C-alpha positions as CSV (number, residue, x, y, z in Angstrom):
1,M,0.0,0.0,0.0
2,S,1.2,3.4,-0.9
3,F,0.2,6.8,0.5
4,A,-0.6,10.0,-1.4
5,L,0.2,12.2,1.6
6,P,2.5,10.5,3.9
7,T,3.2,13.7,6.0
8,A,-0.2,13.4,7.4
9,F,1.2,10.9,9.7
10,W,2.4,13.8,11.8
11,L,-1.3,14.3,13.0
12,A,-0.7,11.1,15.2
13,A,1.0,13.4,17.8
14,C,-2.7,14.4,18.7
15,A,-3.0,11.3,20.6
16,A,-0.6,12.9,23.4
17,P,-3.4,15.4,24.6
18,I,-6.3,12.6,24.4
19,I,-4.0,10.6,26.7
20,V,-3.5,13.6,29.0
21,F,-7.2,14.3,29.1
22,Y,-8.0,10.7,30.2
23,I,-5.2,10.6,32.9
24,L,-6.4,14.1,34.4
25,K,-8.6,13.8,37.4
26,V,-11.1,16.2,38.6
27,R,-10.3,17.7,42.0
28,L,-13.2,17.5,44.3
29,R,-14.1,20.7,45.9
30,R,-15.1,20.6,49.6
31,Q,-18.6,22.1,50.4
32,P,-20.0,22.1,53.9
33,V,-23.5,20.5,54.3
34,S,-25.9,20.5,57.2
35,T,-26.1,16.8,57.3
36,N,-24.7,13.7,55.5
37,L,-27.7,11.7,56.4
38,F,-29.0,11.5,52.7
39,W,-25.8,11.1,51.2
40,K,-24.7,8.2,53.3
41,Q,-27.9,6.5,52.4
42,I,-27.2,6.9,48.6
43,Y,-23.6,5.6,49.2
44,D,-25.0,2.5,51.0
45,E,-27.5,1.7,48.1
46,K,-25.1,2.1,45.4
47,P,-24.2,-1.2,43.9
48,P,-20.8,-2.6,43.4
49,R,-19.0,-1.6,40.2
50,S,-19.1,-4.1,37.2
51,I,-16.1,-5.2,35.2
52,W,-17.4,-3.0,32.3
53,Q,-17.6,0.0,34.8
54,Y,-13.9,-0.6,35.8
55,L,-12.7,-0.9,32.1
56,R,-15.0,1.5,30.4
57,H,-12.6,4.3,30.6
58,L,-9.7,2.3,29.4
59,L,-11.6,0.9,26.5
60,S,-12.8,4.3,25.7
61,L,-9.3,5.7,25.6
62,L,-8.3,2.8,23.4
63,V,-11.3,3.4,21.1
64,Q,-10.5,7.0,20.9
65,L,-6.8,6.3,19.9
66,F,-8.1,3.8,17.3
67,V,-10.5,6.4,15.7
68,L,-7.4,9.0,15.6
69,A,-5.5,6.3,13.9
70,L,-8.0,5.7,11.3
71,L,-8.7,9.6,10.6
72,V,-4.8,10.1,10.2
73,L,-4.7,7.1,7.8
74,A,-7.6,8.7,5.8
75,V,-5.7,12.0,5.6
76,A,-2.6,10.3,4.4
77,D,-4.7,8.9,1.4
78,P,-3.8,5.3,1.0
79,Y,-4.2,3.6,-2.3
80,L,-3.5,0.0,-3.6
81,P,-1.1,-0.6,-6.6
82,W,-3.8,-2.1,-8.6
83,E,-5.8,1.1,-8.3
84,L,-3.3,2.9,-10.6
85,L,-2.4,-0.1,-12.9
86,Q,-6.1,-0.9,-13.6
87,A,-7.5,2.9,-13.8
88,R,-9.4,3.2,-16.8
89,R,-9.3,6.2,-19.5
90,I,-12.9,6.4,-21.3
91,V,-14.1,8.7,-23.9
92,V,-17.8,8.9,-24.4
93,V,-18.9,9.8,-28.1
94,M,-22.5,11.0,-28.3
95,D,-24.1,10.9,-31.6
96,Q,-26.2,14.1,-31.7
97,S,-27.2,13.9,-35.4
98,A,-30.8,14.4,-36.7
99,S,-31.5,10.6,-36.9
100,M,-31.2,10.4,-33.1
101,R,-34.6,12.3,-32.9
102,A,-36.3,9.2,-34.1
103,A,-39.1,8.2,-31.4
104,D,-38.7,4.4,-32.1
105,A,-36.7,4.1,-28.6
106,A,-38.4,5.8,-25.5
107,P,-38.7,8.6,-25.6
108,T,-36.2,9.2,-28.3
109,R,-33.0,7.4,-29.4
110,F,-30.8,10.2,-28.2
111,D,-32.8,10.3,-24.6
112,A,-32.0,6.5,-24.3
113,A,-28.4,6.9,-25.3
114,L,-28.1,9.7,-22.7
115,D,-29.5,7.6,-20.1
116,A,-26.9,4.8,-20.9
117,A,-24.1,7.3,-20.9
118,L,-25.1,8.7,-17.4
119,A,-25.2,5.0,-16.2
120,V,-21.5,4.9,-17.3
121,V,-20.7,7.8,-15.1
122,D,-22.2,6.2,-12.0
123,G,-20.0,3.0,-12.7
124,L,-16.7,4.9,-12.7
125,R,-14.3,3.4,-10.0
126,F,-11.9,5.8,-8.3
127,R,-9.0,7.1,-10.5
128,D,-11.0,6.3,-13.6
129,E,-11.1,9.4,-15.9
130,L,-13.8,10.0,-18.6
131,A,-14.0,12.7,-21.4
132,I,-17.2,13.5,-23.5
133,V,-17.1,14.2,-27.3
134,A,-20.0,15.5,-29.3
135,A,-20.0,13.8,-32.7
136,G,-21.1,16.9,-34.7
137,P,-19.8,18.5,-37.9
138,P,-17.1,19.0,-36.8
139,P,-16.7,17.0,-33.5
140,A,-16.0,18.9,-30.3
141,V,-14.7,18.0,-27.0
142,V,-17.4,18.9,-24.5
143,L,-15.4,18.1,-21.5
144,G,-11.9,16.9,-21.3
145,M,-10.6,14.0,-18.9
146,S,-12.3,14.2,-15.5
147,S,-13.4,12.0,-12.6
148,H,-15.9,14.1,-11.1
149,A,-19.3,12.4,-11.4
150,P,-21.5,15.5,-11.0
151,T,-19.4,17.7,-13.6
152,L,-19.5,14.7,-15.9
153,K,-23.3,14.5,-15.7
154,R,-23.9,18.0,-16.3
155,A,-21.5,18.0,-19.3
156,L,-23.4,15.0,-20.7
157,R,-26.9,16.8,-20.2
158,S,-25.5,19.9,-22.0
159,V,-25.3,17.8,-25.1
160,A,-28.1,18.2,-27.3
161,V,-29.5,16.6,-30.3
162,S,-29.4,18.8,-33.4
163,D,-30.7,18.6,-37.0
164,N,-27.0,18.4,-38.2
165,P,-25.5,15.3,-40.0
166,T,-22.7,13.5,-38.0
167,D,-19.1,12.7,-38.5
168,L,-18.6,9.5,-36.2
169,A,-15.2,8.7,-37.9
170,A,-13.8,12.1,-37.1
171,A,-15.2,11.9,-33.6
172,I,-13.8,8.5,-32.8
173,E,-10.5,9.6,-34.0
174,L,-10.6,12.6,-31.6
175,G,-11.7,10.0,-28.9
176,K,-8.5,8.1,-29.7
177,Q,-6.4,11.0,-29.5
178,L,-7.8,11.9,-25.9
179,V,-7.3,8.4,-24.7
180,G,-3.7,8.4,-26.0
181,N,-1.5,5.4,-25.1
182,H,-3.3,4.4,-21.8
183,P,-3.3,0.5,-21.4
184,H,-6.9,0.6,-20.4
185,G,-8.3,3.1,-22.7
186,E,-11.8,2.8,-24.6
187,V,-13.8,4.7,-26.8
188,L,-17.4,4.4,-26.2
189,V,-19.8,5.2,-29.0
190,Y,-23.4,5.9,-28.5
191,T,-25.3,6.1,-31.9
192,D,-28.1,4.6,-33.8
193,G,-25.9,3.0,-36.4
194,C,-27.1,5.0,-39.2
195,A,-23.8,6.5,-39.9
196,D,-20.9,4.7,-41.4
197,I,-18.0,4.1,-38.9
198,P,-15.0,2.1,-38.8
199,P,-15.5,-1.6,-37.6
200,A,-16.1,-1.7,-33.9
201,R,-16.5,-4.6,-31.4
202,P,-20.2,-3.9,-30.0
203,N,-20.4,-4.9,-26.4
204,A,-17.0,-6.0,-25.8
205,P,-15.8,-6.5,-22.1
206,I,-14.6,-3.3,-20.5
207,V,-11.0,-4.8,-20.0
208,P,-10.5,-7.3,-22.6
209,E,-8.3,-10.4,-21.9
210,A,-6.2,-9.6,-25.2
211,T,-4.4,-6.4,-24.5
212,A,-4.4,-4.0,-27.3
213,G,-1.6,-2.2,-28.6
214,P,-0.5,1.1,-26.8
215,T,-1.7,3.1,-29.8
216,Q,-5.0,1.1,-30.5
217,P,-7.7,1.9,-27.9
218,H,-10.6,-0.3,-28.0
219,V,-13.8,1.2,-29.9
220,R,-17.1,-0.2,-28.6
221,R,-20.4,0.9,-30.3
222,F,-23.7,0.7,-28.8
223,T,-26.7,1.2,-30.8
224,F,-30.2,2.7,-29.9
225,G,-33.3,2.1,-32.1
226,G,-34.1,-0.5,-34.9
227,R,-35.4,-0.5,-38.5
228,A,-37.7,2.4,-38.2
229,S,-39.7,3.6,-41.3
230,N,-39.5,7.1,-42.3
231,V,-40.5,9.3,-45.5
232,G,-38.8,12.7,-45.9
233,V,-38.2,15.5,-48.1
234,T,-34.6,15.0,-49.0
235,Q,-34.2,17.7,-51.5
236,F,-36.0,21.2,-52.1
237,Q,-34.6,24.1,-54.1
238,V,-36.4,26.9,-56.0
239,R,-35.2,29.3,-58.6
240,R,-36.9,31.8,-61.1
241,S,-37.5,30.7,-64.6
242,L,-35.0,32.0,-67.1
243,V,-37.7,32.1,-69.9
244,D,-41.0,32.8,-68.2
245,P,-40.7,36.3,-66.4
246,L,-43.4,35.2,-64.0
247,G,-42.5,31.5,-63.5
248,Y,-40.4,29.7,-61.2
249,E,-39.2,26.1,-60.8
250,A,-39.1,24.0,-57.7
251,L,-37.1,21.0,-57.5
252,V,-38.3,18.4,-54.9
253,S,-37.2,14.9,-54.0
254,V,-39.1,12.7,-51.6
255,S,-37.5,9.2,-50.3
256,N,-39.3,6.4,-48.9
257,A,-36.6,5.0,-46.5
258,S,-38.7,2.0,-45.4
259,D,-39.3,-1.7,-46.2
260,N,-43.0,-0.9,-46.9
261,E,-45.0,0.8,-49.5
262,V,-46.2,4.2,-48.3
263,Q,-48.8,6.4,-49.5
264,C,-48.4,10.3,-48.7
265,R,-49.3,13.8,-49.8
266,L,-46.9,16.6,-50.8
267,E,-48.3,20.1,-50.2
268,L,-46.8,23.3,-51.6
269,E,-47.6,26.6,-50.0
270,L,-46.2,30.1,-50.9
271,E,-46.6,32.3,-47.8
272,G,-49.5,30.3,-46.5
273,V,-51.3,30.2,-49.8
274,P,-51.6,26.6,-51.2
275,V,-49.8,26.1,-54.6
276,D,-50.2,22.4,-55.3
277,V,-51.1,19.1,-53.7
278,I,-49.4,16.0,-55.1
279,P,-50.5,12.6,-54.1
280,L,-47.6,10.0,-53.6
281,R,-47.5,6.3,-53.7
282,L,-43.9,5.2,-53.0
283,K,-42.5,1.7,-53.2
284,P,-40.0,0.4,-50.6
285,N,-36.7,2.5,-51.1
286,E,-38.2,4.5,-53.9
287,K,-37.2,8.1,-54.4
288,W,-39.6,10.4,-56.2
289,R,-38.2,13.6,-57.9
290,R,-39.8,16.2,-59.9
291,S,-39.2,19.8,-61.2
292,L,-42.5,21.7,-60.9
293,Q,-43.3,24.7,-63.0
294,K,-45.1,27.5,-61.3
295,T,-45.9,31.1,-61.7
296,S,-45.8,34.1,-59.3
297,I,-44.7,37.6,-59.5
298,E,-44.4,37.8,-55.6
299,G,-41.7,36.0,-53.9
300,G,-41.6,34.8,-50.2
301,K,-41.3,31.5,-48.1
302,L,-42.2,28.5,-50.3
303,T,-43.0,25.4,-48.0
304,A,-43.1,21.8,-49.0
305,T,-44.9,19.7,-46.4
306,L,-45.1,15.9,-46.4
307,T,-48.3,14.3,-44.9
308,Q,-48.6,10.5,-44.7
309,I,-52.0,9.1,-45.5
310,A,-51.7,5.4,-45.0
311,T,-49.3,2.5,-45.2
312,P,-50.9,0.1,-47.7
313,T,-49.0,-3.0,-46.6
314,A,-49.7,-2.5,-42.9
315,N,-51.9,-5.6,-42.8
316,H,-49.3,-7.6,-44.7
317,A,-46.5,-6.5,-42.2
318,Q,-48.6,-7.9,-39.3
319,A,-48.7,-11.3,-40.9
320,V,-45.0,-11.7,-41.1
321,D,-43.9,-14.5,-38.6
322,D,-42.0,-13.9,-35.4
323,K,-38.8,-15.0,-36.6
324,S,-38.8,-12.3,-39.6
325,A,-40.1,-9.7,-37.3
326,A,-37.2,-10.3,-34.9
327,T,-34.7,-10.0,-37.8
328,H,-36.3,-6.9,-39.3
329,P,-38.1,-5.1,-36.6
330,T,-40.2,-2.2,-37.5
331,G,-40.6,1.1,-35.7
332,P,-43.6,2.1,-33.7
333,S,-44.6,4.7,-36.5
334,P,-44.5,4.5,-40.1
335,N,-42.7,7.9,-40.0
336,A,-40.5,8.1,-36.9
337,L,-38.5,11.4,-37.8
338,T,-40.3,14.7,-38.3
339,A,-37.4,17.0,-39.1
340,D,-37.8,16.1,-42.8
341,D,-41.5,16.2,-43.1
342,A,-41.1,19.9,-44.0
343,A,-38.8,21.9,-46.3
344,W,-38.4,25.6,-46.8
345,A,-37.1,27.6,-49.7
346,M,-37.1,31.4,-50.5
347,L,-38.6,32.5,-53.7
348,A,-37.1,36.0,-54.7
349,A,-39.6,38.4,-55.7
350,R,-39.8,39.8,-59.2
351,K,-39.0,43.6,-59.2
352,P,-40.2,45.7,-62.2
353,Q,-37.4,46.8,-64.6
354,P,-37.6,50.3,-65.7
355,V,-37.0,50.5,-69.5
356,L,-36.7,53.6,-71.7
357,L,-37.5,53.0,-75.4
358,V,-36.2,55.6,-77.9
359,T,-38.0,55.2,-81.2
360,E,-39.8,57.1,-83.7
361,G,-42.2,54.4,-83.8
362,N,-42.2,50.5,-83.9
363,L,-45.2,48.8,-82.9
364,F,-43.5,45.3,-82.4
365,L,-40.7,46.6,-80.6
366,Q,-43.0,48.6,-78.2
367,K,-45.3,45.8,-77.6
368,V,-42.6,43.3,-76.8
369,F,-41.6,45.5,-73.8
370,Q,-45.1,46.4,-72.7
371,A,-46.4,42.8,-72.8
372,N,-43.9,41.9,-70.2
373,P,-45.5,42.3,-66.7
374,L,-42.0,42.8,-65.2
375,V,-41.1,45.9,-67.4
376,K,-42.2,49.4,-66.8
377,C,-41.7,50.6,-70.2
378,D,-41.5,54.6,-70.9
379,V,-41.5,55.5,-74.9
380,V,-39.8,58.7,-76.0
381,K,-39.4,59.6,-79.8
382,A,-36.2,61.6,-79.6
383,I,-32.8,61.2,-77.6
384,P,-33.4,62.9,-74.2
385,K,-30.9,65.6,-72.9
386,E,-30.4,63.5,-69.8
387,W,-30.4,59.8,-69.3
388,P,-32.3,58.2,-66.3
389,S,-30.4,56.3,-63.8
390,D,-31.1,52.5,-63.0
391,T,-33.0,52.3,-66.3
392,I,-32.3,50.0,-69.3
393,I,-31.9,52.4,-72.4
394,V,-33.3,50.7,-75.8
395,L,-32.3,52.7,-78.7
396,H,-34.2,51.9,-82.0
397,R,-32.1,53.1,-84.9
398,Q,-31.1,56.5,-83.1
399,V,-27.8,56.2,-81.7
400,P,-26.0,59.3,-79.9
401,P,-22.4,59.8,-80.4
402,E,-21.7,58.6,-77.1
403,L,-23.4,55.6,-75.5
404,P,-25.0,56.3,-72.2
405,R,-23.7,54.8,-69.1
406,G,-25.4,51.6,-67.8
407,D,-27.2,49.1,-69.6
408,V,-28.0,49.9,-73.3
409,F,-29.9,47.8,-75.9
410,V,-29.4,49.0,-79.5
411,V,-31.8,47.6,-82.2
412,E,-31.0,48.4,-85.9
413,P,-28.5,51.1,-85.4
414,A,-28.6,53.7,-88.2
415,G,-25.3,55.5,-87.3
416,G,-22.0,55.0,-85.6
417,C,-21.1,55.9,-82.1
418,S,-18.0,55.4,-79.7
419,A,-18.2,51.8,-79.9
420,W,-18.7,51.1,-83.5
421,D,-19.0,52.5,-87.2
422,V,-21.8,51.6,-89.5
423,G,-21.0,50.4,-93.0
424,E,-22.9,49.4,-95.9
425,T,-26.0,47.2,-95.9
426,M,-25.8,43.5,-96.2
427,E,-28.3,41.9,-98.6
428,N,-29.9,38.7,-97.4
429,P,-27.1,37.8,-95.0
430,I,-27.4,34.1,-93.6
431,I,-26.7,33.5,-90.0
432,T,-24.4,30.4,-89.8
433,Q,-23.1,30.6,-86.2
434,Q,-24.6,30.9,-82.8
435,Q,-23.4,30.9,-79.1
436,T,-26.0,28.1,-78.0
437,D,-24.1,28.1,-74.7
438,S,-24.8,31.8,-73.8
439,P,-27.9,32.7,-71.8
440,L,-28.6,35.4,-74.0
441,M,-29.4,32.7,-77.0
442,A,-31.2,30.3,-74.5
443,H,-34.2,28.8,-76.5
444,V,-33.4,30.9,-79.5
445,R,-32.6,30.0,-83.0
446,L,-31.9,32.6,-85.7
447,D,-30.4,30.3,-88.4
448,N,-33.8,29.9,-90.2
449,M,-34.9,33.7,-90.0
450,L,-35.8,35.5,-93.1
451,L,-33.4,38.5,-93.3
452,P,-33.7,40.6,-96.3
453,A,-31.1,43.2,-95.1
454,A,-29.0,44.2,-92.1
455,R,-26.3,46.9,-91.3
456,R,-22.6,45.9,-91.2
457,L,-21.1,47.2,-88.2
458,A,-17.2,47.8,-87.7
459,F,-16.7,47.4,-84.0
460,K,-13.5,49.3,-82.6
461,S,-13.0,46.6,-80.0
462,A,-13.8,42.8,-80.5
463,P,-17.2,41.9,-79.5
464,Q,-18.7,38.7,-78.2
465,V,-20.4,37.6,-81.4
466,L,-23.7,35.8,-80.3
467,A,-25.1,35.2,-83.9
468,G,-23.1,35.8,-87.0
469,T,-22.7,35.2,-90.7
470,L,-20.4,33.0,-92.5
471,A,-18.2,36.0,-93.4
472,G,-17.9,36.8,-89.6
473,D,-20.1,39.8,-89.6
474,A,-22.0,40.1,-86.3
475,I,-25.8,40.2,-86.3
476,Y,-26.3,40.0,-82.6
477,A,-23.3,40.9,-80.3
478,E,-22.4,41.9,-77.0
479,V,-20.2,44.9,-76.7
480,K,-17.4,45.2,-74.1
481,R,-17.2,48.5,-72.3
482,D,-16.2,49.6,-68.8
483,N,-19.3,51.9,-68.0
484,G,-22.1,49.1,-68.6
485,K,-23.5,46.3,-70.4
486,C,-24.4,46.8,-74.0
487,L,-26.1,44.4,-76.7
488,V,-26.4,45.4,-80.5
489,L,-29.0,43.8,-83.0
490,S,-28.6,45.0,-86.6
491,V,-31.7,43.4,-87.8
492,D,-34.1,45.4,-89.7
493,L,-37.5,44.6,-87.9
494,D,-39.8,46.0,-90.5
495,R,-38.2,43.8,-93.2
496,S,-37.3,40.8,-91.3
497,D,-39.9,38.1,-90.0
498,L,-38.1,38.1,-86.5
499,A,-40.9,40.3,-84.9
500,F,-43.3,37.7,-85.8
501,R,-41.5,34.6,-84.2
502,T,-41.7,33.2,-80.7
503,A,-37.8,33.7,-80.7
504,F,-38.2,37.6,-80.7
505,P,-39.9,37.9,-77.1
506,I,-37.7,35.1,-75.8
507,L,-34.6,37.1,-77.2
508,V,-35.9,40.2,-75.4
509,T,-36.5,38.2,-72.1
510,N,-33.1,36.8,-72.1
511,A,-31.6,40.2,-72.6
512,L,-33.6,41.7,-69.6
513,N,-32.5,38.8,-67.3
514,W,-28.9,39.2,-68.5
515,F,-29.1,42.8,-67.8
516,R,-30.6,42.2,-64.5
517,G,-27.6,40.0,-63.7
518,G,-29.7,37.4,-61.6
519,A,-29.0,39.4,-58.5
520,G,-31.3,38.0,-55.8
521,E,-33.0,35.7,-58.1
522,L,-31.7,32.5,-56.8
523,Q,-31.1,31.9,-53.1
524,S,-30.3,28.3,-52.3
525,A,-31.7,26.5,-49.4
526,L,-29.1,25.4,-47.1
527,A,-28.6,21.9,-45.6
528,T,-28.1,21.9,-41.9
529,G,-24.7,22.3,-40.5
530,Q,-23.4,24.4,-43.5
531,R,-22.4,28.0,-43.1
532,A,-24.2,31.0,-45.2
533,K,-22.6,34.0,-46.8
534,I,-24.7,36.9,-47.5
535,P,-24.2,40.2,-48.7
536,L,-24.3,43.0,-46.2
537,A,-26.3,46.0,-47.4
538,N,-25.6,48.6,-45.0
539,D,-27.9,51.3,-46.5
540,K,-30.9,49.1,-45.2
541,F,-30.3,50.0,-41.7
542,G,-28.1,52.4,-39.5
543,K,-24.3,51.6,-39.0
544,D,-24.9,51.4,-35.3
545,A,-27.5,48.6,-35.7
546,K,-27.0,45.4,-33.9
547,L,-27.3,42.3,-36.1
548,V,-29.0,39.3,-34.4
549,L,-29.5,36.0,-35.8
550,R,-32.9,34.4,-34.8
551,S,-33.3,30.6,-35.1
552,P,-36.5,28.8,-36.0
553,S,-37.0,28.0,-32.4
554,G,-36.6,31.7,-31.4
555,H,-33.2,31.5,-30.0
556,E,-31.4,34.6,-30.6
557,T,-27.4,35.1,-31.3
558,L,-25.6,38.5,-31.5
559,V,-23.7,38.6,-34.9
560,S,-20.5,40.6,-35.0
561,K,-20.2,42.6,-38.2
562,P,-17.3,42.0,-40.7
563,P,-14.5,44.5,-41.3
564,A,-15.2,47.4,-43.6
565,P,-13.7,46.0,-46.7
566,S,-15.6,42.7,-46.4
567,P,-18.8,42.7,-48.5
568,E,-20.2,39.4,-46.9
569,L,-21.4,38.3,-43.7
570,S,-20.6,34.7,-42.5
571,L,-23.4,33.0,-40.5
572,G,-23.5,29.5,-39.0
573,P,-23.1,26.7,-38.8
574,L,-26.9,26.5,-39.1
575,D,-28.0,23.4,-37.0
576,E,-31.8,23.7,-37.1
577,C,-34.3,23.1,-39.8
578,G,-36.7,26.0,-40.5
579,M,-36.3,29.6,-41.5
580,W,-33.5,31.6,-39.9
581,T,-33.7,35.5,-39.8
582,L,-31.1,38.0,-39.7
583,V,-32.3,41.0,-37.9
584,A,-31.0,44.6,-37.5
585,Q,-32.0,46.3,-34.2
586,E,-31.5,50.1,-34.3
587,T,-33.8,50.2,-31.3
588,P,-36.0,47.7,-29.2
589,E,-38.9,49.1,-31.2
590,R,-37.3,49.5,-34.6
591,Q,-36.1,46.3,-36.3
592,T,-35.3,45.5,-39.9
593,V,-35.1,41.9,-41.4
594,A,-31.8,41.9,-43.2
595,A,-32.0,38.4,-44.6
596,E,-34.0,35.2,-44.4
597,L,-32.4,31.8,-44.7
598,A,-34.0,28.5,-45.5
599,V,-32.2,25.6,-43.9
600,N,-33.6,22.1,-44.6
601,L,-32.4,18.5,-43.4
602,A,-31.6,17.4,-47.0
603,N,-29.7,14.4,-46.1
604,E,-30.7,11.0,-47.4
605,R,-28.6,9.2,-44.9
606,E,-30.2,11.0,-42.0
607,S,-33.6,10.3,-43.2
608,D,-33.0,6.6,-43.5
609,L,-33.4,5.5,-39.7
610,R,-32.3,2.0,-40.7
611,P,-29.1,1.0,-39.1
612,R,-26.2,0.1,-41.6
613,A,-25.4,-3.1,-39.8
614,E,-27.8,-5.4,-37.9
615,P,-27.2,-5.0,-34.0
616,A,-26.1,-8.0,-32.2
617,A,-28.6,-10.4,-30.4
618,D,-27.7,-9.2,-27.0
619,A,-27.8,-5.6,-27.9
620,A,-28.6,-4.4,-24.2
621,T,-26.1,-1.6,-23.4
622,P,-23.9,-2.5,-20.2
623,T,-22.7,-0.3,-17.6
624,L,-19.1,0.1,-16.1
625,A,-19.5,-1.9,-13.0
626,A,-17.6,0.0,-10.1
627,G,-18.0,-2.7,-7.4
628,W,-17.0,-1.8,-3.9
629,F,-14.3,0.5,-5.0
630,A,-16.3,3.3,-6.6
631,R,-15.0,5.7,-4.1
632,P,-11.3,6.1,-2.8
633,L,-10.0,4.1,0.1
634,W,-9.9,7.1,2.4
635,F,-13.6,7.4,2.2
636,Y,-14.1,3.7,3.6
637,I,-11.6,4.4,6.3
638,A,-13.2,7.8,7.5
639,F,-16.7,6.0,7.3
640,C,-15.3,3.5,9.8
641,A,-14.0,6.1,12.1
642,C,-17.3,8.0,12.3
643,A,-19.2,4.6,12.8
644,I,-17.0,3.7,15.7
645,S,-17.2,7.1,17.4
646,V,-20.9,7.1,17.2
647,V,-20.8,3.4,18.8
648,E,-18.5,4.5,21.4
649,W,-20.4,7.7,22.3
650,V,-23.5,5.7,22.8
651,L,-22.0,3.0,25.1
652,H,-19.9,5.5,27.2
653,Q,-22.7,8.1,27.6
654,R,-25.4,5.7,28.4
655,R,-27.3,6.1,31.7
656,V,-29.1,3.3,33.6
657,I,-31.5,4.4,36.5
658,T,-32.5,1.5,38.7
């Protein structure tokens, strides 16, 4: 036996005053009395002393000295060699992924895993150490090595399940690094088995007979939950149409991660207004994916909600024999996970584009802009003295010597300018080349167009030819310049049949979308665990405004603004499904919504609640049994000293009246 504090044996000197107090006798004080008749009577009636009465003071002294010896021994903190040699170093890895929310284990998989981990803390022996790792993206150490049970339990209860995916391989590797080269080190993984992790030995003994290498701590996996059925929305994105100015496309994927056929209903809503209801009947392991075409000039929050109607094969599932049911158990509910029953996306609103059309009179050109509901078109007959700002300038035949700043669309130029010179007229030119991969030429074909005449343009800098002739002359081109975008179309609309073709409004719509630049037209929905980068528009709120990120559950986090040169704000990781809101608070009463972010589970592996491998037959999770030595040896020595003191006090201080 060894002692952690051998200097405590100096406390044994306290035995000297104890012995002195027992040796000292109390000197009787003489006191005169009127008679000794009563005292003599009491003296005569006093029974003779028993052996215990003669020895009680001596035994009391010995007991007190023994109690002192025990207390000194307890303060010296004795320990046995095996306590150090067999001390364990354990790391608990908690899977906090979205699949742990499944309710096929009471009340959820994560709660069952948490109870098992708390039982491990209760089973720690003295000098055992335990650390806690949360397996999130990325994994994090919640608490380093500690042997204090209350601290360990508080740290375990602070680990919360999230909607993020998990990275168990990285978490296990982090646990191995915490264990180090300890000979009795182990990594205990509490998961549902839905993630791919390195091979492990489930339910292996705590201290295996075959000692592992110093750099290979044992990894033990404990799984919770069974082959629960689940149907979820695994992908949901929305974008504005590049052809239809009012249209948008919604990409939706629904997966049936179960062994049964499922009947469900997919409902789409835009700002609470129903858009579509799609009935689905999915076979086992079937994935349904569609691109839905819808129209709306207003933007807002688009919600996809999945509602299960029935399970057609439920009766068939009940008829399976007991052996098959034991091999493939089903969850208590056909849809055990609710995090993927809904998905969200932000649809950008279409803002009207101001267009100034300068033409002496062309009905086709005027109507193609006025028919677009997203265009606010003003028509003038002559070139104005001042050009409006933030407006697309469309010039028909009339071209000023210097093109205006900003976005310019020139149709059938009659004169030259700073960007080109006008040459002779080309008779019956044939278009032989087109840039089909350009967004300006999407769904547009000009090679079969009747073109009696077109102006030959001599550009002063090489343009990007979108449609040209065999000789290399540009019919439709993008002009490169520093002060704005510019397109030029040298087709005579009065003599050509372009104005009568469907390609003409599509060509104009493509040009408007190109001028718009797509800013704000596409805001991708994020998957949980990702970070978001959004442009920070300081002109929407004051410079002194506080930025607060509000989660779907209402939790608010103060966000620090980036340095002045940085145009973007980084947020996240976003670990909860739903709509996140970035709010600028100038005053408690005045708040401005700076951005809204849609976050979805969007993870097929998390939606699939079936374990990757079948659990062992004896899958009950054991605890670390501490036996009689869960506390240090001094605790038991001190307990014995206190117990002996109580017994000695009772026997020494008893009074018997006869």
